[in-house]
KOLMARDREN-989244 format. One record per atom (N, C-alpha, C): residue in one letter; x, y, z. Coordinates in steps of 0.001 Angstrom, whole numbers, padded with zeros to 6 digits, always signed. Layout:
<rs>
aXYZ;...
</rs>
This chain:
<rs>
m+010797-005255-017082;m+011837-004935-016128;m+011279-005064-014714;r+011951-005810-013884;r+011512-006011-012498;r+012235-005032-011593;f+011533-004543-010603;f+012118-003618-009648;f+012267-004334-008311;p+013128-003824-007470;p+013358-004491-006189;p+012118-004469-005311;l+012081-005435-004420;l+011010-005453-003428;l+011333-004436-002353;l+010340-004061-001606;l+010517-003048-000578;l+011036-003645+000717;p+011648-002801+001557;p+012025-003277+002887;p+010789-003808+003614;m+010996-004749+004518;m+009873-005424+005170;m+008941-004463+005901;w+009452-003359+006503;w+008538-002454+007204;w+007505-001891+006253;k+007892-001630+005017;k+006927-001081+004072;k+005896-002133+003680;v+006352-003368+003504;v+005424-004439+003143;v+004412-004645+004262;d+004896-004756+005503;d+003992-004957+006637;d+003026-003789+006804;s+003538-002579+006725;s+002676-001435+006974;s+001681-001212+005839;i+002104-001440+004614;i+001166-001234+003504;i+000070-002288+003533;t+000425-003520+003896;t-000562-004590+003982;t-001571-004308+005086;e-001078-003841+006209;e-001963-003581+007345;e-002781-002302+007151;l-002176-001295+006575;l-002814+000014+006555;l-003591+000351+005292;t-003268-000268+004165;t-003947+000112+002923;t-005466-000029+003015;p-005997-001167+003487;p-007469-001249+003584;p-008059-000154+004479;e-007355+000168+005554;e-007806+001205+006472;e-007842+002576+005775;i-006790+002881+005034;i-006708+004169+004337;i-007738+004238+003214;l-007913+003138+002487;l-008927+003114+001427;l-010299+003438+001999;e-010611+002842+003119;e-011913+003091+003743;e-012035+004547+004197;e-010991+005059+004838;e-011012+006453+005301;e-011236+007427+004152;k-010591+007166+003021;k-010666+008074+001882;k-011824+007753+000937;g-012514+006633+001183;g-013630+006247+000330;g-013193+005830-001061;i-012014+005218-001144;i-011455+004789-002424;i-011530+003266-002511;k-011866+002758-003665;k-011945+001310-003901;k-010589+000771-004349;q-010327-000488-003992;q-009090-001147-004430;q-008964-001098-005949;k-010080-001267-006654;k-010058-001279-008119;k-009538+000036-008682;k-009912+001161-008076;k-009435+002455-008554;k-007924+002545-008422;v-007399+002130-007285;v-005946+002168-007083;v-005268+001233-008080;a-005820+000037-008243;a-005258-000917-009206;a-005230-000315-010605;d-006324+000306-011017;d-006386+000946-012336;d-005367+002083-012439;d-005244+002870-011376;d-004305+003997-011374;d-002863+003547-011584;i-002501+002385-011005;i-001096+001965-011066;i-000841+000863-012090;g-001890+000452-012801;g-001712-000502-013889;g-001542-001951-013472;i-002212-002332-012384;i-002219-003740-011977;i-003663-004216-011944;s-003837-005515-011897;s-005197-006047-011853;s-005794-005857-010459;p-007114-005791-010390;p-007759-005726-009077;p-007387-006929-008202;a-007197-008092-008816;a-006809-009288-008054;a-005434-009105-007416;t-004515-008491-008147;t-003179-008238-007611;t-003254-007242-006458;m-004064-006209-006613;m-004228-005224-005533;m-004818-005888-004303;h-005767-006774-004507;h-006375-007506-003393;h-005313-008343-002666;e-004446-009006-003425;e-003377-009812-002830;e-002425-008937-002019;i-002120-007746-002516;i-001259-006818-001776;i-001921-006437-000456;c-003204-006095-000512;c-003923-005690+000702;c-004046-006826+001707;k-004145-008050+001223;k-004267-009210+002114;k-002917-009693+002625;g-001830-009206+002006;g-000497-009620+002435;g-000035-010930+001831;t-000710-011396+000787;t-000316-012660+000156;t+000628-012424-001022;r+000913-011165-001314;r+001838-010817-002390;r+002691-009647-001938;k+003992-009757-002178;k+004893-008664-001811;k+004719-007503-002789;v+005046-006335-002317;v+004872-005113-003081;v+006197-004728-003736;e+006158-004474-005033;e+007336-003970-005724;e+007424-002462-005503;a+008618-001932-005634;a+008847-000507-005382;a+007943+000369-006241;t+007816+000044-007519;t+006975+000875-008391;t+005511+000829-007968;e+005074-000325-007468;e+003693-000437-006985;e+003499+000411-005736;y+004482+000372-004836;y+004408+001167-003621;y+004302+002654-003964;f+005161+003110-004873;f+005122+004519-005275;f+003764+004853-005880;g+003249+003971-006717;g+001954+004185-007344;g+000812+004211-006352;i+000853+003315-005379;i-000187+003287-004348;i-000179+004592-003569;c+001011+005040-003172;c+001107+006310-002443;c+000560+007458-003280;k+000919+007495-004550;k+000447+008570-005431;k-001074+008508-005593;s-001598+007311-005811;s-003035+007147-005995;s-003807+007577-004749;l-003255+007284-003580;l-003917+007642-002325;l-003647+009086-001901;g-002716+009736-002593;g-002398+011122-002252;g-001633+011252-000950;v-000747+010281-000685;v+000038+010309+000549;v+001527+010293+000206;s+002348+010723+001161;s+003796+010741+000955;s+004352+009314+001001;l+005577+009157+000524;l+006221+007846+000556;l+006469+007371+001982;d+006577+008290+002923;d+006810+007928+004326;d+005516+007715+005101;f+004393+007951+004480;f+003109+007897+005164;f+002879+006582+005909;f+003089+005456+005219;f+002798+004163+005830;f+003726+003878+007008;r+005001+004214+006849;r+005947+004005+007955;r+005559+004867+009151;d+005290+006136+008895;d+004939+007049+009980;d+003661+006615+010679;r+002676+006213+009909;r+001396+005792+010491;r+001573+004519+011310;m+002417+003598+010820;m+002667+002355+011543;m+003383+002645+012862;e+004347+003554+012827;e+005060+003922+014052;e+004102+004516+015076;k+003175+005354+014625;k+002188+005937+015550;k+001298+004858+016160;k+000880+003895+015332;k+000037+002810+015849;k+000777+001998+016892;e+002057+001722+016642;e+002854+000936+017575;e+003060+001685+018890;m+003205+003014+018829;m+003388+003808+020042;m+002118+003818+020879;m+000974+003729+020218;m-000295+003770+020938;m-000658+002416+021533;a-000028+001356+021048;a-000371+000006+021518;a+000194-000275+022900;
</rs>
């Protein structure tokens, strides 16, 4: 069963911010991939922005990182305000 893709703000913010958050929390891409049931290669593609994120993957990434569903949007808005 396929789930819808996320709105573009979530795709942009997750692509830009996931590597940053992983580093801050000391978490490897492989751990997140294992947590949400995708391959490490797929997680790498998500982080690089070469693959769109499905809704279930987004929810899983947020859960694995211990952040709210609004975390990426809120963090992106803060970055844009500081620019």
